[in-house]
N, C-alpha and C positions, 0 to 999 in steps of 0.2 A: 855547805854539803850537808845532807841529812845523814846522820850517824846509824851506824848499822843498829844500835839500841833504839832509834826512832823508828827504824822500820819495824823491828820486832814489836815495839809497842803500838804501832799503827795496825798490824795484823792482829794483835790481842784486842785491840778495842774494836776492829772491824768484825772479828768474827766471835771473839769471847773465848776464854778458856774451855767452856763446855761444848765448842763446837769443833769437829774434827773434820778435816779433808785430807781425801786420799790422793796421793799424787798417781797411784796407780790407775786408778780408774775414773777419776775426776768426780767421784760421788761425794756427797754431803750430808753429814749428820749433825742436825741442829741440837745444840743444848739449850740449857736454861738462860745463857745470855746472848742468844742468838737473836740479831735486830729484828724489828718489827717486820721490815721489808723481806727480810730472809725468810721469816717465819711465815708470811702470807704467801710469797711468791716461790718459795721451794718445798712447801709441805708436801706437794704432789711428786716431788723427786727425793725424798729421804726415806729411810728405813723399807719397810714391806710396800708403802705405797710407791717407792720408787721402782720396786722389783714389778710390782703390777702393772706400772705403767710401762715399763718395758716388755712384759708379757703380751700387753695388749697389741703390740707393734710386730713383734718377733718372738722365736723361741729364744729363750736366754742361753742356749748353746749353739745358736747359729753361729757358724764361723765364716759366713760369706763376708769377704772384704767389704764388697760394695755395700753390703747393709750395715756391718758393725762399725765401720770407720765414719761414715757420714752421722749415724746416730750417735756415735762418739762426740764427734765436732760439733754436732748440735748442742748436745748437753753442756759441754765445756763453755761454749759462747754464751749459752743461757744463764749458765751460773756466774760466768764473768761480768755479764752485764748487769744482773739483779743485785750485784754486791754493793754498788753505790746509787745513791739518788741521782747524782750528778749525770749519769749516763743516759737520763732522759733526754738531754740536751743533744744527744747523738742523731736526733732528726735533722739537725742543722746541717750536718756533714754534707749529705746527698744535695740539700737545698743550696748549701755553699758552692759546691762543686759545679752543679749546674748553673747557677747564676753566672759563675766565673767563665765557665765555657760559653755559654750563650750570650755573653757579654750584656748582662742587664746593667741596670743603673747602679753606677759607682757606690753610692751609699748602701744599695741593696747587698752589693757584694761584700762590702767591709763588713756590714752588720752580721750577715749570715756567717762568714767565715769566721767573724771574732768569736761568735757562740760555739761555732763548730769546734775550735780549737781547745776550748775549756775542757769537755769531756775525753778529747782525745789525749789531753795532758795528763789527765788522771789514769786513763789506761795504759799509756807509756809509763808512768811510774809504777803503775801495779806488776805489768810485765817486766819491767826491770828488777823489783823486787823478787818476783817469783824465780826468776833466772838467777839472781845473785844469791839465792839463799842455798842454792847447790854448789856453790862455790868454796865455801868456807868463809869464816870472818873475815880475813885479809883480803883475798881476791874479791868477795861480794861486797865489802866495804869499798873497795877500791870502784868497783863497776857502779855502785850506787852514787859514787862521788862523781864518777865521770858522766852517768846520764842524768844526774840529779836535776839539771836546767837544760835537758835536751830540747824542749820547745823554743826557748828564747836562743838557743844556739842554731837551730834550724832556720828560724826566723831572720835571724842575723845573717846568716850565711847568704839566704836568698836576696836580702837587702843589699849586702856587699856586692854580690854578683851584679845587680842592677845599679849599683855605684851609688845607693843612697846611704851615704856615709853619716850624714846628720841623723838619719833614722837609727842605724846602728849605734852610734855613739850614745844617742837619747835612750836607747831600750836598754842599753848596759846600765847606765847610770841610773836609769828608773828602776831596774831589775834591785839594784843594790839599795836605793832609797827605799822602795817599797817593802823589803825586806827588813832593813833595820830601824825603820820609823812606823810604817803601817802596820806590819804584822807584830812587830815586838810591842808596838804601842797598844795594838788589840789584845795581846796575850796579857800583859801588865794590867789593862783596865778591865778585862772580863775575870782575869784571875783575882784582882784587887776587890771587885765586888762582891766576891764569895769570902775571900780572906782578907783581914786586915793587913796582913804583909806575908808575903812568900819569898822563900830562900832559894839559891841556887849555888852551884859552885862557883867560887869567886876565881879561883885559879884557871879553869877551862875558860871562863867569859873574859879574864884579863889577857889570857894567851891570844884568844880571837880578836880582842879589840887592838892588841899590839900590831897583829897581822894587818888587820883593818887600816893602822895608822900607816904601815908600810904602803899600802895600795893607796891611800891618799897621796904620799910621798910621790908616788909613781906618777901622778897626774899634775901635782904641783909643780914637780922640776920641769918637765916640758912647757907647762904654761909659762913660767918665768924665765925659762931660757928663751923661749920665744919673744917675749917682751925684751929681753936683753939685745938679743940678736938683730930684732928689727931696727933698731937705732943705728945699727954699725955694720951689718952683713947683707948682702943682696942674696944669699944663699940661704935664708933662715930656713925654709921649708925643708931643702935636702938635709940640713943639720938635725933638724927635728926628726926627720925621718930615720937618720942614722942612731939618735938617742932612742926613739921608739922601738926600733928592732932589737937593740939590744937590750933595752930595759923589759921587752916582751919576753925574751929568753931568761933572763934571770929571774922574773917573777914565775914563769913556769918551773924554773928548777925549784924555787921555794915553794911553790905548792906541791910539787912531788916530796919534798922533805917534809913537808906539814902532813901528808898523807901517811908518810912512814912514822912520823912523830905520833899520830892519831892512833895508827891501826896496828902497829908493832912495837917501836921502842917504849912509847910511853902510853900504852893502850890501859893500862892501869886506871891512868887519871880520869879517862873517859869511862870507864867500867863503873869506877866508884861513883861518879857523878850520876850515873844511871841505875846503880844498883837497886835502890829500893823502888825504882820505877818498872823493873824487869821481875820482880818477884812472880808475877803471875803468867810469865812468859813460859813456855816450855823451855827446858833447860837442857835436855839430852837431844843427841841428833835424831832419835827414832822420833821424838815428839816433833821435833821440827819437821821432820820429813812428813807427818801426818796433817801438819798444817797447810802445806802447799796446796793449791788448787791446780795448778798447771805443773805438767812434766817441763824437763828442760827445753824439750823438743818443742812441745806446745808453746811455751813462753818466748821461745826464739822467733817461730812463726808470728805470734801475736806483736812481738816488738818490731818485725820487718813490715808487716802490715801496717800498724799504726804509724811507723815513722814515714812511709809512703803517704798514708792519708793526710798526715801534718804537714808535710811538704807541699801537697797539692793545695791544701787549705792556706798555707802560708804564703804560696807563690800569689794567690788570688788576692790576698789579704793587703800584701806589699805593694801588688800592681795598682790596686784602688787608691793607693794613698795620695799620689798626685792629684787625682780628681777630686778627692774629699778636701785637699788642701784649697783647690781653686774654687771649689762650691761653697764650703763653710767658712773659709779664712782661718780654720785652727792650724797652727804651725806644726811642721813634721817633729818638731821637737816635744810639742806636748802630747802626740800622738804616740812616740815614741817612748816617751818618759813617764807617761800616766796611764795610757790605755793599753799597750802592748804588754807591758809586765802583768797586768791583770790576768790576761789571758793563760799565760803559761803556769803562773802559779796559785790560781784560784783554789784548787782542790786542796793543795797541800798546806796553802794559808789558813784554811777552813780547820783542817786536822790539828794545826799546830794552836789556833785558838781553842779548841775542844780539848787538848792535852794540859793547857794552861788552866783551863777552868777545873780541871781535876786534879790541880796543885802538883803538877809533874814540870816544873819550870825548866829544869836542865834540859829535858826533851824539847821544849818550846825555844830554848835559848840556842839550841844546836841546830833547829831548823832556820829560825829567822837569820842569825849572825852566820851560820855556817853555809846557807846558800848565798849570803851576800858574798862570802870570801870566795867561793866557787866562782862568782861571776868576776870578781875583780883580780882573782890571781891565776885563774885558769881560761874562762871564756874569753875576757876580752884581749888578753895576749895572745890567745890562740887565733882570734879573728885578725891581729895585726900581723901575725906571721903569714896567715892565708893570703890577707890583701898584699903582703909582699911578694908570694909566690904567683898570684895573678896580676901582678902590675899595677895594683891599685893602692893609692896613697893613704890607706888606713892609719893613722897614728894615734898616740896616747896624747896628742894635743888637744885638750878638750877647751871648750871657750872658757874664758876667766869667770862668767858666773856660775856655770856648771861646777867648775873646779871649786869655788868657793863653797856653793851649795853641799857639795859632797864632803869636803874638809867639817864644816860646821856640824853636819849631820852626825859624822863619825865622832867628832869631840863630844857631842851632847850624850850620845850613846855610850860612851866609854865613860863620861861622869856619872851617868845612871847605874850602870852594872857595876861599877868599881867595888861597891860595898857588899857585893851578892845578895841584896835584898830588892824588893820592888813593891810597889802598891799603885792603887789606881791614878793617883795623881800624877805618876811617873809616866803612866800610860796616855794620860791626857796631853803631858808635855811632848811625846813623841808624835802624837796624832796630830797636835795643833802645828806643829812644825812642818809636818809632810803636807798639811792642808795650805800653810802659808806658801810652801815651795811649790805645791802644785798650782796655786793662785798665779804665783810669780811665771811660771812657765808659761801658763795659760797667755799672758799679755806679753810673753818675751817672742819677738819676731826671730824667724830662721836667719835673716840677713843683718841681724844685730852685729855692729863692730865688736872686734875683741879687745878693743881700746887699750893696745899695747903701751901707749904713753902712760896709762895709770899705774899700770905694774911697774914700767921703768922707773917712774917718780918714788915707787915705794921702796924700789931695790936701792936708791940713792942714800 
């Protein structure tokens, strides 16, 4: 889960303290720290130049709704699109949808929709942040936490509906591994190249690693139980379903308690962790109001529109997986574990690395490990419950190899962050382990045996 402080820091780095946005009319006034793209693209829409631009089209006092509202929508859309370089990839959105609707080659459908979802994920995150900014810290933090991994959730729901359970399980595990190994490793490595050693709040990090251990146990227990039951029971799958449903409910309760712990009862721990990082962020409600680009209504409309586009592109993406597997021989496990997580987290991952480079490791840790916790404690249990209601046997019984990979990864990360310090060598360790696992899953077939006998022998 990305913390509220990270969201503020993200807006601070995106727009800079010298830049102010008014939620009232959507106008933008660049300051000294305006990004190069913003300064070039928005120079004609700021200050007096912006007024001149408006006068060229219509009188500023023109109250005709059919004139004022379309121009307002166009202006807000333009300002939203030019705020981030990744939005250049939006050209793939219509191409991906057309490819899917016209049933082009499956490889083209997969690739086009793969690149289309990346900027849509960035826009979805931005709209969520803008809407959450109007709700106060607790409710806004809850919304950010809930929608932080919306793209992965949408893709997984569509895959679950099509009974692609291997893709769902692999994408959940892949999202966790990419966050705690790939992203955290990049943060440690990039930050370590600039600073010999970086520090972060070890109390918050240890709390997150403890929750990750609980999440690991929620996968290890079904795997070991399946190994034991398969030797003596004919109803092993039914028993695993019962265990998975109960465990999913318990994990969701733990996640809700964690949100209350972070946002309400022990919020001071997380605020102290980011106190130095938020010095340049506006502290009053009035200043926060000025920093917003979209009004609540505009943010809601954007959130709905982007969600619909993500759903369409994800539907085409998932629908092309079977053909991709047949043509290339790449397993569904590898697609779900390595490729799909890149789609939903690319923009946020880049931001986390930039924050780490600026020596704000608490924020980077919050993004990397927090997002993993959200997948493990919220998204995965939610999908199990959803499959339960849909009559689909989605369980927490991952295959033995996947469960061991998750456990080892969590153990390594816990050992690395327990001292509250990081360096580039620790980043290399995380990245090296991620590459080893990616290579292993590349050669790991979808029909591999779960080998219950091995775990049964270990349990003796």
